[in-house]
C-alpha positions as CSV (number, residue, x, y, z in Angstrom):
1,V,-11.3,-10.4,-8.4
2,V,-10.3,-14.0,-7.6
3,G,-8.1,-13.2,-4.7
4,T,-10.6,-11.1,-2.8
5,N,-13.5,-13.2,-4.0
6,I,-15.2,-10.1,-5.4
7,S,-18.6,-11.1,-6.8
8,P,-22.2,-9.9,-6.3
9,E,-23.3,-12.9,-4.4
10,T,-20.3,-12.9,-2.0
11,I,-20.8,-9.3,-0.8
12,V,-21.3,-8.9,2.9
13,E,-23.8,-6.2,3.8
14,A,-22.7,-3.6,6.3
15,K,-25.3,-4.7,8.9
16,D,-23.9,-8.3,8.7
17,V,-20.3,-7.4,9.2
18,P,-19.1,-8.5,12.6
19,A,-19.1,-5.7,15.2
20,E,-15.3,-5.8,15.7
21,L,-14.8,-5.0,11.9
22,R,-17.8,-2.7,11.3
23,H,-15.7,0.5,11.8
24,L,-13.8,-0.4,8.6
25,V,-16.8,-0.6,6.3
26,G,-16.9,1.8,3.3
27,Q,-13.6,3.6,3.7
28,N,-10.5,3.9,1.5
29,H,-7.9,1.8,3.4
30,V,-5.1,1.7,0.8
31,N,-2.6,3.8,2.8
32,D,-3.5,2.0,6.1
33,L,-3.1,-1.4,4.4
34,L,0.2,-0.4,2.9
35,A,1.4,0.6,6.4
36,K,-0.2,-2.6,7.9
37,S,-1.7,-0.3,10.5
38,I,-5.1,-2.1,10.7
39,D,-5.6,-5.2,12.8
40,L,-7.3,-7.6,10.5
41,S,-6.8,-10.8,12.6
42,A,-10.6,-11.0,13.0
43,L,-11.0,-11.8,9.3
44,K,-9.8,-15.4,9.8
45,R,-12.2,-15.9,12.7
46,H,-15.2,-14.9,10.6
47,N,-13.9,-16.4,7.3
48,L,-14.1,-13.1,5.5
49,T,-11.7,-11.1,3.3
50,M,-11.6,-7.3,2.9
51,A,-11.0,-5.3,-0.2
52,A,-9.1,-1.9,0.0
53,N,-12.4,0.0,0.0
54,G,-13.6,-1.5,3.2
55,Q,-16.0,-3.9,1.5
56,F,-16.1,-7.4,3.0
57,F,-16.6,-10.6,1.0
58,K,-17.4,-14.2,2.0
59,R,-14.8,-16.9,1.7
60,D,-17.0,-20.0,2.1
61,Q,-17.3,-20.5,-1.6
62,Q,-15.8,-18.9,-4.8
63,G,-18.0,-16.3,-6.4
64,F,-19.2,-16.8,-10.0
65,L,-17.3,-13.7,-11.2
66,G,-14.0,-15.1,-9.9
67,E,-14.6,-18.4,-11.5
68,L,-15.3,-16.8,-14.8
69,M,-12.2,-14.6,-14.5
70,R,-10.1,-17.6,-13.8
71,K,-11.3,-19.3,-17.0
72,F,-10.5,-16.2,-19.1
73,Y,-7.1,-15.8,-17.3
74,D,-6.0,-19.4,-17.9
75,D,-7.0,-19.2,-21.5
76,R,-5.1,-15.9,-21.9
77,V,-1.9,-17.5,-20.3
78,M,-2.2,-20.4,-22.7
79,F,-2.4,-18.2,-25.8
80,K,0.3,-15.8,-24.6
81,K,2.6,-18.8,-24.1
82,K,1.9,-19.9,-27.7
83,K,2.5,-16.4,-29.0
84,L,5.9,-16.2,-27.2
85,E,6.9,-19.6,-28.5
86,A,6.0,-18.6,-32.1
87,E,7.9,-15.3,-31.7
88,Q,11.0,-17.0,-30.4
89,A,10.9,-19.5,-33.2
90,A,10.5,-16.7,-35.7
91,E,13.6,-15.0,-34.3
92,R,15.6,-18.2,-34.8
93,E,14.2,-19.1,-38.3
94,N,16.3,-18.1,-41.3
95,D,13.9,-19.3,-44.0
96,P,11.8,-16.2,-45.1
97,E,8.6,-18.2,-45.7
98,K,8.8,-20.1,-42.5
99,K,9.6,-16.9,-40.6
100,K,6.6,-15.2,-42.1
101,A,4.3,-18.1,-41.2
102,L,5.6,-18.1,-37.6
103,K,5.0,-14.3,-37.3
104,T,1.5,-14.8,-38.6
105,L,0.9,-17.5,-36.0
106,A,2.2,-15.3,-33.3
107,V,-0.2,-12.5,-34.3
108,R,-3.1,-15.0,-34.2
109,H,-2.2,-16.1,-30.7
110,D,-1.7,-12.5,-29.7
111,T,-5.2,-11.6,-30.9
112,N,-6.6,-14.4,-28.9
113,Q,-4.8,-13.4,-25.7
114,K,-5.8,-9.8,-26.1
115,A,-9.5,-10.8,-26.5
116,R,-9.3,-12.6,-23.1
117,K,-7.6,-9.5,-21.6
118,I,-10.4,-7.3,-22.8
119,A,-13.0,-9.7,-21.4
120,I,-11.2,-9.7,-18.0
121,N,-11.0,-5.9,-17.9
122,A,-14.7,-5.7,-18.9
123,A,-15.6,-7.3,-15.6
124,Y,-14.9,-4.0,-13.8
125,G,-16.8,-1.9,-16.4
126,S,-19.8,-4.2,-16.2
127,L,-20.0,-4.0,-12.4
128,G,-19.9,-0.3,-12.6
129,S,-22.7,0.0,-15.1
130,A,-26.2,0.6,-13.9
131,Y,-27.5,-1.4,-16.9
132,F,-25.7,-4.6,-15.8
133,R,-27.7,-7.3,-14.1
134,Y,-25.2,-7.6,-11.3
135,Y,-24.4,-3.9,-11.0
136,S,-22.5,-3.1,-7.8
137,L,-20.5,0.1,-7.2
138,R,-19.1,-1.4,-4.1
139,A,-17.7,-4.4,-6.0
140,A,-16.4,-2.1,-8.8
141,E,-14.7,0.1,-6.3
142,A,-13.3,-2.9,-4.5
143,I,-11.6,-3.9,-7.8
144,T,-10.0,-0.5,-8.5
145,L,-8.8,0.2,-4.9
146,S,-7.5,-3.3,-4.4
147,G,-5.6,-2.9,-7.7
148,Q,-4.1,0.3,-6.4
149,L,-3.1,-1.5,-3.2
150,A,-1.5,-4.4,-5.0
151,I,0.7,-2.3,-7.3
152,R,1.7,0.2,-4.6
153,W,2.4,-2.7,-2.3
154,I,4.9,-4.1,-4.7
155,E,6.3,-0.7,-5.6
156,T,7.1,0.0,-2.0
157,S,8.5,-3.6,-1.4
158,L,10.8,-3.4,-4.5
159,N,12.2,0.0,-3.4
160,V,13.0,-1.4,0.0
161,Y,14.5,-4.5,-1.5
162,F,16.9,-2.7,-3.8
163,N,17.8,0.0,-1.2
164,N,18.8,-2.8,1.2
165,L,20.6,-4.8,-1.6
166,L,22.6,-1.8,-2.9
167,K,23.0,-0.2,0.6
168,T,21.4,3.0,-0.5
169,D,18.8,5.2,1.4
170,M,15.5,6.3,0.0
171,V,16.5,5.9,-3.6
172,D,13.4,5.4,-5.9
173,Y,14.3,2.4,-8.1
174,V,10.8,2.2,-9.4
175,I,10.7,4.8,-12.2
176,C,7.2,4.2,-13.4
177,V,4.0,2.4,-12.3
178,D,1.2,1.4,-14.5
179,T,-2.1,-0.4,-13.7
180,D,-0.5,-3.8,-13.2
181,S,3.2,-3.2,-13.9
182,V,6.3,-1.5,-12.5
183,Y,9.4,-0.3,-14.4
184,L,12.8,-0.5,-12.6
185,D,15.9,1.5,-13.1
186,L,18.6,-1.2,-12.5
187,S,21.6,0.7,-13.8
188,A,23.1,1.0,-10.3
189,F,22.5,-2.7,-9.8
190,V,24.3,-3.6,-13.0
191,S,27.2,-1.2,-12.3
192,K,27.7,-2.6,-8.8
193,S,27.5,-6.2,-10.0
194,Y,30.1,-5.5,-12.6
195,A,32.3,-3.2,-10.6
196,G,36.0,-4.1,-10.9
197,T,35.6,-6.5,-13.8
198,K,35.9,-6.0,-17.5
199,S,34.5,-9.4,-18.4
200,H,30.8,-10.2,-19.2
201,S,30.1,-6.6,-20.1
202,S,28.4,-6.9,-23.6
203,K,24.8,-5.9,-23.9
204,Q,23.6,-9.4,-24.4
205,Q,25.6,-10.7,-21.4
206,I,24.1,-7.9,-19.2
207,V,20.7,-9.0,-20.5
208,D,21.5,-12.6,-19.5
209,F,22.5,-11.4,-16.1
210,L,19.3,-9.3,-15.5
211,D,17.2,-12.2,-16.8
212,A,18.8,-14.6,-14.3
213,A,18.5,-12.1,-11.5
214,M,14.8,-11.6,-12.1
215,K,14.1,-15.3,-12.2
216,Q,16.3,-16.3,-9.3
217,A,15.8,-13.4,-6.9
218,V,13.3,-10.7,-7.8
219,E,10.3,-12.7,-9.0
220,P,10.5,-15.0,-5.9
221,F,10.7,-11.9,-3.7
222,I,7.6,-10.5,-5.4
223,D,5.7,-13.8,-4.9
224,K,6.7,-13.7,-1.2
225,K,5.4,-10.1,-0.8
226,Y,2.1,-10.9,-2.5
227,R,1.6,-14.0,-0.3
228,E,2.2,-11.7,2.7
229,L,-0.5,-9.3,1.4
230,A,-2.9,-12.2,0.8
231,G,-2.4,-13.4,4.3
232,Y,-2.9,-9.9,5.7
233,V,-6.3,-9.4,4.1
234,N,-7.2,-13.1,4.4
235,S,-7.6,-13.5,0.6
236,Y,-9.8,-16.3,-0.7
237,E,-6.7,-17.3,-2.8
238,Q,-3.3,-15.8,-3.6
239,T,-3.5,-15.1,-7.3
240,M,-1.2,-12.1,-7.8
241,V,1.6,-12.9,-10.1
242,M,4.2,-10.6,-11.8
243,D,6.6,-11.9,-14.4
244,R,9.5,-10.0,-16.0
245,E,8.5,-8.4,-19.2
246,S,11.0,-6.2,-21.0
247,I,14.7,-5.7,-20.6
248,A,15.7,-2.5,-22.2
249,D,18.8,-0.2,-22.2
250,K,16.9,3.0,-22.9
251,G,13.4,4.3,-22.3
252,V,11.6,7.6,-22.5
253,W,8.3,8.4,-20.7
254,L,6.2,11.4,-21.7
255,A,3.0,10.6,-19.8
256,K,1.0,7.7,-18.4
257,K,0.8,4.9,-20.9
258,K,2.9,6.9,-23.4
259,Y,6.5,5.7,-23.5
260,M,9.2,4.1,-25.8
261,L,11.7,1.4,-24.9
262,N,14.7,-0.1,-26.7
263,V,14.0,-3.8,-25.9
264,Y,16.6,-6.6,-26.0
265,D,14.3,-9.3,-24.5
266,S,10.6,-9.4,-24.1
267,E,9.1,-12.1,-21.8
268,G,11.9,-14.5,-22.8
269,V,11.9,-13.7,-26.5
270,R,15.5,-12.6,-27.2
271,Y,16.0,-10.3,-30.2
272,K,19.0,-10.5,-32.5
273,K,18.7,-6.7,-32.8
274,P,16.8,-4.6,-30.2
275,K,13.2,-3.7,-31.0
276,Q,11.4,-0.6,-30.1
277,K,8.3,-0.9,-27.9
278,I,6.2,2.1,-28.5
279,M,3.1,2.7,-26.4
280,G,0.6,5.6,-26.7
281,F,2.4,7.5,-29.5
282,E,0.8,8.7,-32.7
283,T,2.7,5.9,-34.5
284,A,-0.1,3.5,-33.7
285,R,-3.1,5.8,-34.4
286,S,-5.1,5.3,-37.6
287,S,-5.8,9.1,-37.5
288,T,-2.1,9.7,-38.1
289,P,-1.2,9.7,-41.8
290,E,0.8,6.6,-42.8
291,G,3.7,8.7,-44.0
292,V,3.9,10.6,-40.8
293,R,3.7,7.4,-38.8
294,E,6.7,6.0,-40.6
295,E,8.7,9.2,-40.1
296,L,7.8,9.2,-36.4
297,K,9.1,5.6,-36.1
298,K,12.4,6.7,-37.7
299,A,12.6,9.6,-35.2
300,I,12.0,7.3,-32.3
301,N,14.6,4.9,-33.6
302,I,17.1,7.7,-33.6
303,I,16.2,8.7,-30.1
304,L,16.6,5.2,-28.7
305,T,19.6,4.1,-30.7
306,Q,21.7,7.2,-31.2
307,G,20.5,9.6,-28.4
């Protein structure tokens, strides 16, 4: 929303789009933009930005929706940082009472950051609702298709990056893509990095190695590629950021948003013992009997630790 300046008052009507860009209006350009097969140099001349659905937006001032989303996003980042700090402190704390207090604090901060996340996501739903004061299907579609472009852009870029790095051809290192995240299979990267050496091979040392590789090489590469995309569509501002989340040694995917991971490090919080990240399974549903949920958790633990 912020990058493409998507907002009801920044929409450029089709009749007002410059003649040299008018042929692009109202079309799905995700594949064309991924291939960079469209000449968008005219955007800079007319101070416009284009979303992936062929909707143009003004760049002369920030839209109110983008300004609102920035406020929610900044607040979410703040609470998420506090949550991670509390979780890390809890991992290091040996006193049971203090550990419990820190975990409670982490939950409180997590609730606050999730509330902001829901508010941010609600922007799309509001724009797509005919009962919203600023209802605009064009703006709602601009959000969804631009989101598809952003995640596919980085998926393609990361596959090229690791194929070049590992001297492979057409290997798909991105094993799963979600709305705003990608999951990488870096087993070949680890094997090649440790080939011919028996040292530094414990799980925790490998986690240290991957953590450093993400910070020093992969995250800067992602930032570079998103700056490239922002320049191509003449974004109002480059706001796309991806940080490393989980480092896991095992994972199982059954469907979209339904997976399990054996996590050693989550966003910088290092666990003394790996923790299971379970998404979309019946273990988190209130409709599943408590006894069944507990047995399912045990089964998942066996799959991830003994399978």
